[in-house]
N, CA, C and O atoms as CSV, one atom per row, in Angstrom:
chain,resi,resn,atom,element,x,y,z
A,1,MET,N,N,0.701,-1.061,0.079
A,1,MET,CA,C,0.105,0.280,0.022
A,1,MET,C,C,0.709,1.230,0.106
A,1,MET,O,O,1.554,1.438,0.977
A,2,VAL,N,N,0.300,2.218,-1.050
A,2,VAL,CA,C,1.138,3.417,-0.568
A,2,VAL,C,C,0.432,4.575,-0.037
A,2,VAL,O,O,-0.732,4.863,-0.313
A,3,VAL,N,N,1.347,5.338,0.885
A,3,VAL,CA,C,0.451,6.692,1.462
A,3,VAL,C,C,1.385,7.762,1.142
A,3,VAL,O,O,2.519,7.687,0.669
A,4,ILE,N,N,0.714,8.743,1.480
A,4,ILE,CA,C,0.863,9.787,1.469
A,4,ILE,C,C,1.141,10.837,2.901
A,4,ILE,O,O,0.198,11.430,3.425
A,5,ARG,N,N,2.620,10.956,3.435
A,5,ARG,CA,C,2.701,11.233,4.889
A,5,ARG,C,C,4.041,11.877,4.566
A,5,ARG,O,O,4.775,11.675,3.598
A,6,LEU,N,N,4.246,13.009,5.993
A,6,LEU,CA,C,5.049,13.647,6.283
A,6,LEU,C,C,6.208,13.045,6.526
A,6,LEU,O,O,6.129,11.885,6.933
A,7,SER,N,N,7.803,13.749,6.319
A,7,SER,CA,C,9.144,13.221,6.247
A,7,SER,C,C,9.826,14.204,6.780
A,7,SER,O,O,10.218,15.178,6.137
A,8,ARG,N,N,10.058,13.981,8.263
A,8,ARG,CA,C,11.255,14.979,9.069
A,8,ARG,C,C,12.394,15.014,8.879
A,8,ARG,O,O,13.203,14.116,9.115
A,9,GLY,N,N,12.712,16.681,8.163
A,9,GLY,CA,C,13.748,17.015,8.199
A,9,GLY,C,C,14.482,18.271,8.607
A,9,GLY,O,O,13.599,18.419,9.452
A,10,GLY,N,N,15.364,19.443,8.824
A,10,GLY,CA,C,15.627,20.363,9.963
A,10,GLY,C,C,16.506,19.731,10.465
A,10,GLY,O,O,17.107,18.706,10.141
A,11,SER,N,N,16.574,20.740,11.696
A,11,SER,CA,C,17.464,20.227,12.514
A,11,SER,C,C,16.833,20.496,13.697
A,11,SER,O,O,15.764,21.087,13.545
A,12,LYS,N,N,17.186,20.222,14.976
A,12,LYS,CA,C,16.643,19.962,16.578
A,12,LYS,C,C,16.294,21.278,16.929
A,12,LYS,O,O,17.035,22.234,17.159
A,13,GLY,N,N,14.854,21.187,16.941
A,13,GLY,CA,C,14.081,22.540,17.358
A,13,GLY,C,C,13.604,23.626,16.106
A,13,GLY,O,O,13.170,24.777,16.068
A,14,ARG,N,N,13.958,22.535,15.089
A,14,ARG,CA,C,13.587,23.797,13.863
A,14,ARG,C,C,13.106,22.640,12.819
A,14,ARG,O,O,13.806,22.207,11.903
A,15,PRO,N,N,12.012,22.293,13.075
A,15,PRO,CA,C,11.313,21.135,12.060
A,15,PRO,C,C,11.073,21.791,10.646
A,15,PRO,O,O,10.983,22.977,10.326
A,16,PHE,N,N,11.006,20.719,9.961
A,16,PHE,CA,C,10.798,21.307,8.276
A,16,PHE,C,C,10.462,19.439,7.919
A,16,PHE,O,O,11.007,18.348,8.085
A,17,PHE,N,N,9.063,20.094,7.278
A,17,PHE,CA,C,8.654,18.621,6.793
A,17,PHE,C,C,8.479,18.542,5.190
A,17,PHE,O,O,8.135,19.540,4.557
A,18,ASN,N,N,8.680,17.569,4.701
A,18,ASN,CA,C,8.319,17.428,2.986
A,18,ASN,C,C,7.306,16.290,3.077
A,18,ASN,O,O,7.593,15.239,3.650
A,19,ILE,N,N,5.542,16.611,2.232
A,19,ILE,CA,C,5.239,15.442,1.664
A,19,ILE,C,C,5.339,14.733,0.692
A,19,ILE,O,O,5.591,15.005,-0.482
A,20,VAL,N,N,5.160,13.910,1.139
A,20,VAL,CA,C,6.231,12.298,0.105
A,20,VAL,C,C,4.661,11.774,-0.027
A,20,VAL,O,O,3.567,12.081,0.448
A,21,VAL,N,N,5.125,10.943,-0.821
A,21,VAL,CA,C,4.407,9.290,-1.263
A,21,VAL,C,C,5.260,8.528,-1.032
A,21,VAL,O,O,6.257,8.598,-1.751
A,22,ALA,N,N,5.222,7.504,0.045
A,22,ALA,CA,C,5.730,6.671,0.221
A,22,ALA,C,C,5.094,4.912,0.392
A,22,ALA,O,O,3.924,4.824,0.764
A,23,PRO,N,N,5.609,4.027,0.211
A,23,PRO,CA,C,5.471,2.843,0.844
A,23,PRO,C,C,4.761,2.560,2.213
A,23,PRO,O,O,5.291,3.352,2.992
A,24,LYS,N,N,4.078,2.025,2.711
A,24,LYS,CA,C,3.563,2.082,3.667
A,24,LYS,C,C,4.467,1.347,4.803
A,24,LYS,O,O,4.242,1.321,6.013
A,25,ARG,N,N,5.178,0.960,4.338
A,25,ARG,CA,C,6.272,-0.475,5.628
A,25,ARG,C,C,7.456,0.494,5.708
A,25,ARG,O,O,8.061,0.456,6.779
A,26,GLU,N,N,7.967,1.472,4.661
A,26,GLU,CA,C,9.198,2.202,4.683
A,26,GLU,C,C,9.486,3.477,6.168
A,26,GLU,O,O,8.589,4.264,6.470
A,27,ARG,N,N,10.287,3.463,6.612
A,27,ARG,CA,C,10.041,4.202,8.008
A,27,ARG,C,C,10.063,5.678,7.294
A,27,ARG,O,O,10.158,5.970,6.101
A,28,ARG,N,N,9.958,6.377,8.285
A,28,ARG,CA,C,8.919,7.526,8.224
A,28,ARG,C,C,10.116,8.531,7.641
A,28,ARG,O,O,9.848,9.458,6.877
A,29,ASP,N,N,11.239,8.285,8.018
A,29,ASP,CA,C,12.788,9.598,6.758
A,29,ASP,C,C,13.091,8.730,5.746
A,29,ASP,O,O,14.052,9.069,5.056
A,30,GLY,N,N,12.442,7.511,5.407
A,30,GLY,CA,C,13.501,6.593,4.959
A,30,GLY,C,C,13.191,6.601,3.074
A,30,GLY,O,O,12.825,7.729,2.742
A,31,ARG,N,N,13.239,5.964,2.289
A,31,ARG,CA,C,12.899,5.692,1.151
A,31,ARG,C,C,11.669,6.283,0.758
A,31,ARG,O,O,10.744,5.970,1.508
A,32,PHE,N,N,11.253,7.309,-0.514
A,32,PHE,CA,C,9.840,7.610,-0.968
A,32,PHE,C,C,10.068,7.372,-2.608
A,32,PHE,O,O,11.080,7.100,-3.254
A,33,ILE,N,N,8.808,7.574,-2.956
A,33,ILE,CA,C,8.101,7.622,-4.443
A,33,ILE,C,C,8.371,8.926,-4.831
A,33,ILE,O,O,9.292,9.027,-5.641
A,34,GLU,N,N,7.896,9.825,-4.525
A,34,GLU,CA,C,7.759,11.217,-4.952
A,34,GLU,C,C,7.684,12.289,-3.864
A,34,GLU,O,O,6.988,12.131,-2.861
A,35,ARG,N,N,8.350,13.284,-4.068
A,35,ARG,CA,C,8.089,14.476,-3.221
A,35,ARG,C,C,6.640,15.807,-3.768
A,35,ARG,O,O,6.516,16.549,-4.743
A,36,LEU,N,N,5.783,15.527,-2.515
A,36,LEU,CA,C,4.764,16.412,-3.385
A,36,LEU,C,C,4.915,17.922,-3.051
A,36,LEU,O,O,4.627,18.838,-3.821
A,37,GLY,N,N,5.372,18.041,-1.880
A,37,GLY,CA,C,5.438,19.583,-1.357
A,37,GLY,C,C,5.832,19.576,-0.217
A,37,GLY,O,O,6.104,18.444,0.183
A,38,PHE,N,N,6.069,20.834,0.898
A,38,PHE,CA,C,6.524,20.737,2.073
A,38,PHE,C,C,5.591,21.525,2.724
A,38,PHE,O,O,4.539,22.050,2.361
A,39,TYR,N,N,6.544,21.478,4.344
A,39,TYR,CA,C,5.388,22.204,5.131
A,39,TYR,C,C,6.485,22.831,6.153
A,39,TYR,O,O,7.319,22.051,6.612
A,40,ASN,N,N,6.509,23.606,6.368
A,40,ASN,CA,C,7.436,24.431,7.536
A,40,ASN,C,C,6.619,25.536,8.676
A,40,ASN,O,O,6.224,26.699,8.603
A,41,PRO,N,N,6.619,24.193,10.012
A,41,PRO,CA,C,5.730,24.855,10.614
A,41,PRO,C,C,6.213,26.014,11.949
A,41,PRO,O,O,5.937,26.249,13.125
A,42,THR,N,N,6.841,26.359,11.178
A,42,THR,CA,C,7.842,27.302,12.186
A,42,THR,C,C,8.000,28.295,10.862
A,42,THR,O,O,9.159,28.561,10.543
A,43,ALA,N,N,7.152,28.743,10.234
A,43,ALA,CA,C,7.280,30.125,9.133
A,43,ALA,C,C,6.548,31.088,9.893
A,43,ALA,O,O,5.519,30.952,10.554
A,44,VAL,N,N,7.433,32.316,9.631
A,44,VAL,CA,C,7.685,33.552,10.313
A,44,VAL,C,C,6.445,34.443,8.851
A,44,VAL,O,O,6.380,34.008,7.701
A,45,GLU,N,N,5.973,35.171,9.153
A,45,GLU,CA,C,4.818,36.431,8.497
A,45,GLU,C,C,6.165,36.507,7.204
A,45,GLU,O,O,7.365,36.782,7.202
A,46,GLY,N,N,4.983,36.024,6.046
A,46,GLY,CA,C,6.271,36.328,4.518
A,46,GLY,C,C,6.752,35.551,4.108
A,46,GLY,O,O,7.331,35.532,3.022
A,47,GLU,N,N,6.591,34.384,5.163
A,47,GLU,CA,C,7.401,33.180,4.343
A,47,GLU,C,C,6.489,32.513,4.310
A,47,GLU,O,O,5.650,32.591,5.207
A,48,GLU,N,N,6.308,31.359,2.934
A,48,GLU,CA,C,5.769,30.190,2.305
A,48,GLU,C,C,5.754,29.072,3.360
A,48,GLU,O,O,6.820,28.457,3.394
A,49,GLY,N,N,4.888,28.679,4.167
A,49,GLY,CA,C,4.839,28.033,5.115
A,49,GLY,C,C,4.413,26.223,4.843
A,49,GLY,O,O,4.796,25.245,5.484
A,50,LEU,N,N,3.468,26.303,3.618
A,50,LEU,CA,C,2.741,24.525,3.051
A,50,LEU,C,C,2.748,25.012,1.485
A,50,LEU,O,O,2.421,26.122,1.068
A,51,ARG,N,N,3.248,23.790,0.668
A,51,ARG,CA,C,3.279,24.009,-0.766
A,51,ARG,C,C,2.925,22.833,-1.149
A,51,ARG,O,O,3.707,21.987,-0.714
A,52,ILE,N,N,1.608,22.160,-2.134
A,52,ILE,CA,C,1.407,21.217,-2.095
A,52,ILE,C,C,1.065,21.060,-3.566
A,52,ILE,O,O,0.050,21.609,-3.996
A,53,ALA,N,N,1.986,20.216,-4.507
A,53,ALA,CA,C,1.600,20.253,-6.005
A,53,ALA,C,C,-0.015,19.031,-6.113
A,53,ALA,O,O,0.014,17.808,-5.979
A,54,GLN,N,N,-1.396,20.008,-6.417
A,54,GLN,CA,C,-2.385,19.556,-6.002
A,54,GLN,C,C,-2.606,18.623,-7.204
A,54,GLN,O,O,-3.572,17.863,-7.274
A,55,ASP,N,N,-1.426,18.750,-8.372
A,55,ASP,CA,C,-1.721,17.706,-9.885
A,55,ASP,C,C,-1.490,16.122,-9.483
A,55,ASP,O,O,-1.966,15.015,-9.734
A,56,ARG,N,N,-0.537,16.683,-8.762
A,56,ARG,CA,C,0.312,15.130,-8.460
A,56,ARG,C,C,-0.301,14.454,-6.842
A,56,ARG,O,O,-0.080,13.374,-6.294
A,57,LEU,N,N,-0.941,15.357,-6.533
A,57,LEU,CA,C,-1.491,14.987,-5.167
A,57,LEU,C,C,-2.936,14.328,-5.960
A,57,LEU,O,O,-3.307,13.227,-5.555
A,58,THR,N,N,-3.487,14.791,-6.728
A,58,THR,CA,C,-4.923,14.142,-7.046
A,58,THR,C,C,-4.916,12.645,-7.832
A,58,THR,O,O,-5.766,11.756,-7.778
A,59,TYR,N,N,-3.319,12.705,-8.775
A,59,TYR,CA,C,-3.315,11.653,-9.076
A,59,TYR,C,C,-2.720,10.331,-8.062
A,59,TYR,O,O,-2.897,9.169,-8.428
A,60,TRP,N,N,-2.174,10.578,-7.072
A,60,TRP,CA,C,-1.741,9.423,-6.281
A,60,TRP,C,C,-2.933,9.109,-5.808
A,60,TRP,O,O,-3.071,7.912,-5.555
A,61,LYS,N,N,-4.186,10.059,-5.530
A,61,LYS,CA,C,-5.280,9.692,-4.589
A,61,LYS,C,C,-6.039,8.539,-5.680
A,61,LYS,O,O,-6.444,7.446,-5.284
A,62,SER,N,N,-6.138,8.974,-7.015
A,62,SER,CA,C,-7.042,8.156,-8.098
A,62,SER,C,C,-6.080,7.322,-8.035
A,62,SER,O,O,-6.743,6.308,-8.254
A,63,VAL,N,N,-4.959,6.926,-7.898
A,63,VAL,CA,C,-4.665,5.367,-7.878
A,63,VAL,C,C,-4.738,4.688,-6.395
A,63,VAL,O,O,-4.312,3.533,-6.413
A,64,GLY,N,N,-5.171,5.131,-5.141
A,64,GLY,CA,C,-5.381,4.325,-4.378
A,64,GLY,C,C,-4.161,4.801,-3.203
A,64,GLY,O,O,-3.874,3.850,-2.476
A,65,ALA,N,N,-3.671,5.615,-2.996
A,65,ALA,CA,C,-2.696,6.335,-2.246
A,65,ALA,C,C,-4.045,6.796,-0.861
A,65,ALA,O,O,-5.200,7.182,-1.041
A,66,GLN,N,N,-3.399,6.587,0.275
A,66,GLN,CA,C,-3.938,6.959,1.576
A,66,GLN,C,C,-3.170,8.099,1.508
A,66,GLN,O,O,-2.198,8.177,0.757
A,67,ALA,N,N,-3.596,9.159,2.369
A,67,ALA,CA,C,-2.772,10.197,3.167
A,67,ALA,C,C,-3.365,10.228,4.784
A,67,ALA,O,O,-4.509,10.043,5.200
A,68,SER,N,N,-2.276,10.496,5.403
A,68,SER,CA,C,-2.332,10.404,6.586
A,68,SER,C,C,-3.027,11.323,7.249
A,68,SER,O,O,-3.156,12.336,6.561
A,69,PRO,N,N,-3.494,11.394,8.222
A,69,PRO,CA,C,-4.529,12.379,9.272
A,69,PRO,C,C,-4.073,13.907,8.849
A,69,PRO,O,O,-4.562,14.774,8.125
A,70,THR,N,N,-2.736,13.785,9.771
A,70,THR,CA,C,-1.821,14.907,9.470
A,70,THR,C,C,-1.658,15.624,8.023
A,70,THR,O,O,-1.727,16.843,8.182
A,71,VAL,N,N,-1.456,15.253,6.608
A,71,VAL,CA,C,-1.895,15.571,5.821
A,71,VAL,C,C,-2.968,15.882,5.235
A,71,VAL,O,O,-3.017,16.710,4.326
A,72,GLU,N,N,-4.201,15.092,5.804
A,72,GLU,CA,C,-5.817,15.338,5.164
A,72,GLU,C,C,-5.617,16.777,5.926
A,72,GLU,O,O,-5.811,17.771,5.225
A,73,ARG,N,N,-5.341,16.930,6.948
A,73,ARG,CA,C,-5.710,18.846,7.557
A,73,ARG,C,C,-4.570,19.700,6.649
A,73,ARG,O,O,-4.786,20.881,6.373
A,74,LEU,N,N,-3.871,19.311,6.397
A,74,LEU,CA,C,-2.334,20.140,5.733
A,74,LEU,C,C,-3.950,20.381,4.613
A,74,LEU,O,O,-4.822,21.249,4.633
A,75,ILE,N,N,-3.741,19.145,3.737
A,75,ILE,CA,C,-4.459,19.326,2.322
A,75,ILE,C,C,-5.841,20.667,2.482
A,75,ILE,O,O,-5.850,21.718,1.840
A,76,LYS,N,N,-6.897,20.234,3.503
A,76,LYS,CA,C,-7.643,21.140,3.690
A,76,LYS,C,C,-7.285,22.245,3.915
A,76,LYS,O,O,-7.944,23.161,3.423
A,77,GLN,N,N,-6.082,22.559,4.760
A,77,GLN,CA,C,-6.010,23.969,4.926
A,77,GLN,C,C,-5.071,24.574,3.568
A,77,GLN,O,O,-4.871,25.738,3.220
A,78,ALA,N,N,-4.711,23.580,3.115
A,78,ALA,CA,C,-4.019,24.770,1.338
A,78,ALA,C,C,-5.224,24.824,0.382
A,78,ALA,O,O,-5.148,25.729,-0.449
A,79,ALA,N,N,-6.166,24.157,0.330
A,79,ALA,CA,C,-7.544,24.547,-0.156
A,79,ALA,C,C,-8.009,25.363,0.537
A,79,ALA,O,O,-8.810,25.789,-0.295
A,80,ALA,N,N,-8.206,26.025,1.487
A,80,ALA,CA,C,-8.930,27.059,2.022
A,80,ALA,C,C,-7.831,28.594,1.512
A,80,ALA,O,O,-8.151,29.657,0.980
A,81,LYS,N,N,-6.913,28.227,1.830
A,81,LYS,CA,C,-5.751,29.483,1.783
A,81,LYS,C,C,-5.932,29.392,-0.081
A,81,LYS,O,O,-6.194,30.581,-0.267
A,82,VAL,N,N,-5.946,28.968,-1.030
A,82,VAL,CA,C,-6.115,28.878,-2.435
A,82,VAL,C,C,-7.974,29.552,-2.618
A,82,VAL,O,O,-8.171,30.579,-3.267
A,83,ALA,N,N,-8.936,28.922,-2.068
A,83,ALA,CA,C,-9.999,29.592,-2.289
A,83,ALA,C,C,-10.266,31.415,-1.521
A,83,ALA,O,O,-11.151,32.220,-1.813
A,84,ALA,N,N,-9.363,31.533,-0.713
A,84,ALA,CA,C,-9.407,32.524,0.069
A,84,ALA,C,C,-9.239,34.158,-0.822
A,84,ALA,O,O,-9.265,35.213,-0.188
């Protein structure tokens, strides 16, 4: 099974996450199939905190990839930002 989830990067105390498509059995920060975007929870005013390639997200969901609950929340947040 393939999942869409976060992969942690950054340094201690300064997290940065990539939104990736990976096999379910692979480690959190292990190998992945494709990088769909990023999430920076510590972004300050003026910095981009979230970016998701919507076309690739739609493709992966159409072929059966399941998004983690956190990624689902981020997808809704990105959709609300685009709509506003």
